[in-house]
C-alpha positions, 0 to 999 in steps of 0.5 A: 522572686517569690514563689507561690504557694497556698500556705504562705501569706501574699506577697506584700501589697497583694491586693487580692482581699481589697479586690475581692470587696470592690468585685463584690460591690459591682456583682448583681443579686443573685451571683454569688462569689465562691472560694477566690485564689490568686497566682503571681504573674509576671512578663519582661516589663511587669509584676503582678497576679492573676486573681481567680474568683468562681461564681455561682448564679442563683437564676437566670441565664449565665451566658447573657450574664456573662457578657453584661459582666464582661462590659461591666467590669471592663468599664470598672476604675478599680480603687487598688493603690500600688496596682492597676488592673490590666485585664478582666475577663469573665468566662461561663462555666460547662454548667449555666449557673457557673461563671468565673471571673478573672482580673490580672493586676499588675504593680504600678 
């Protein structure tokens, strides 16, 4: 099993960069993505990664946007060769202008 390290390059075929590009296309104007991270993830049957994207809202209601964005991103068809998006979670932060998007991918 490959150990995770922020200094090591991602696992071969990791879709993190592509996922970030696709996510940026889906986000509404005024929502910017900060430095994203990922962590390897595994269950008894699957291997994948948790991709975390902290976001900042320029103006507006963060709680309302969380609900809308959750529905929108859950319905999105993600084009990630060799990987499947298994789950999407959008969470509001302590600051009303902060959001966190977490996407779980598994290898196909």
